[in-house]
N, C-alpha and C positions, 0 to 999 in steps of 0.2 A: 750907170756912170756918173762920178764925182769932177767936177770941175774943181779944178786947182788946187787939190788936195796930194799930189806927186810933186816934186821939183828934182829935174833934173841935174846932176852935177856929172863930174869928169868922171866917166866908166862906171856909173852908179845910178841912183837914185834916193829922193829926200822925199818920206812920205810923211804928212801931218798925223794921219791917225793909222791905225794899225789895221784896219780893213782894207787901206790901201796897198795891192801887192805887184801893180806893176805899171809902170807905166806907158799909156798909150802911144799910139803911133805919132799922134798929133802933137803929143811933147805938153798938152795941156790938163788931160783928165787920166785917171786912174781906173786900171779895169781888175776887176777880181780873178784870180788865179785858182783853177778847178784842182786841187790838189790830189783829187781822187784819178784824173786820168792815169796818173802813173802809180802803177801796181794798186790800184785800188785803194789809195790811199794808206796801207798798210792794213785797212780793216780786213777782217776773215770772210764776212760776209756781206754786208750792205753797206753803204756810205752816205752821208746827206752833206751835202756842199751848201755853205753857207759863206755870205761876205765875208773873207776874210780869213775863214777857217771853215772846218768840216768836223764830224761828228760820225762814229760808227754805230750802226743798229744791227741787233741779230735778226734771223728768221724767224716764224713761229715755232715756239717749243723749246728756242735757245735765249739765254740773257747773256748779256755782257758781262765779262769777265772784269776783273779790278783794274786789268791793262787797259780798259776800255779799246782794245782793238781785236781781242779773239773772243767765241764766243762758244759759250757752254751747254748743253743740254739740261734743259731744266725738267724735272718732275714735278707736275703741276699737284700733285695727290701730296706735296708736303707742304704741311701748316696753312691754314686758312683756305682750303680747298672748295667749302661749302657745300660737301657732302654730309647728308646726316648718318647715315652709316660706313659703307664701305665706296672709297675712291680708286677707279681704275685710270691708270695712265695710257690712252691709247694714241700713240704718235703723238707725245705733247700735248695731248687734249685731257682734260677731265671727263670721265664718264661716271656717274655715281651710280650704286648698287646699293638694294636694301638687302638685309636679313632674312633666312627663308621667314616663311607667315607675313610679310611687310608688301608694301605695291609702294614701287614710284609716284610720289605726287608730280601733276601737271608742270611743277616747275621745275621738275629733272633733278631735284636734289634732296628733298623731302620723302621721308618714308612714312604712309599712312598704313592704317588694319592695325590689327590685334595679332601679335603673339600667339602662333598655335600652342595650345597647352597639350602636351602628350603624357597619356595615362600608360604606364607601365602596370 
């Protein structure tokens, strides 16, 4: 609650700062309005209410689209996934796999061992 930040005017109110959204019933303080209670604030998945505003977030495996409202499914295996050999996308979670002849190290990303040589 912020005291003396909002001023009541005829039919409206005036706020000294951007965070003040609504004049409290006592007419002296201002109250934050949770924009997200109406249609989830326009966010497709999750919203985070902050003083005077809000922002959208996405569930695990999804990333926020450029419109900052909708969420798009992400492929964790594209670029910088940390897997030494093969990356598998399992429901938005990275799973590293090694090529034949190698074993996955304890860090679950590196591959150790020696490649088996096949004699023909």
